[in-house]
N, C-alpha and C positions, 0 to 999 in steps of 0.2 A: 280353855288352853287359848294363849294366847298367841296371835301367830307374829313373827317375826317381820319387818319392815325390810325394806331392801338393804339399807345402811348398818343392821346389826348381821346380816349373812356373816359367818365366819369366812367361807369359800371365796376366792375371787379367782374370775375369770375371765380369759383375755380371748379374742378374737386372733387370727393370724399376723397382723400387723403391729399384734402387741399392745392395741387396746382395749381397756377394760368394759367389760360385757357389764350393763347394765339394765334396771328393770324399764320397758322401753322401746329398747331398741330391735331394730330388724334386723335378723339374719339372712344372709344368705347360704344357706349349707348344700354342699355337694347331694347330688343323688344317685345319680348313675351315667353313664357311657352309653348313646345309643351306637349298635351295630353298623347300619348304615351311616357313614361319614364321621365318626368318631365323635358328635356330635356332643357334649356336654346337656345335662339337666340338670335345674338346681330346685330347690322347694324353700320356701321364703316363711323364716316363724320369728315369733315377739316373744320378748323374753319377758315373762310375772312372775312374783312372788305367790303361789303356793302351796299350804299347808306347811309354810317356816321353811320352804326354800324355793333355790333359785330354777325354772322350766323354762322350756323352750314350747310354745304353743302353736301348733298350725293356723295361720292366718284365717284362711277362707272357714274350717272348721269353728274355730274363734266366734266369728258373726253369725254362722249357722247356726250351731247347736248352743253355744252360752259359754259361758268362764266354764261351770261346774263339768259340763260334759265333753266340752274339747278333749282331743286327745293333746298328753301331754310328752314332752322327752326331758328325760334328764340330761344336765349340759355336760355330763362327764363322758353321756355315751354320743355326740357332737363330734365331726371330724374335726382336726386338729386344722384345716384350711377353712371352717367357718369363717365369716365377713362381715361384720357389721356393714349396711348400706344405709342404714337410717336413723337417726338418733331421736326419733318422735317419741314426745313423751319426759321427754328427760330434762 
């Protein structure tokens, strides 16, 4: 089985500002609002191509567990207010 590279993927994903999300981008993803003081909390994920599709991986799990065991999230499941905060690796 051949794996697709980031350029060969069919779907183009965009962040809240309309910028294209590519492999290596670090995303700021809304997580929850705390009951006290209504403070917003965010998760930080890195985009990667795994098994021929673009996924978002938790950065901490990626470094501690490795690429094969890290939890992945489908790009379609991310909220609409997801923002690119870094273009590392692109």
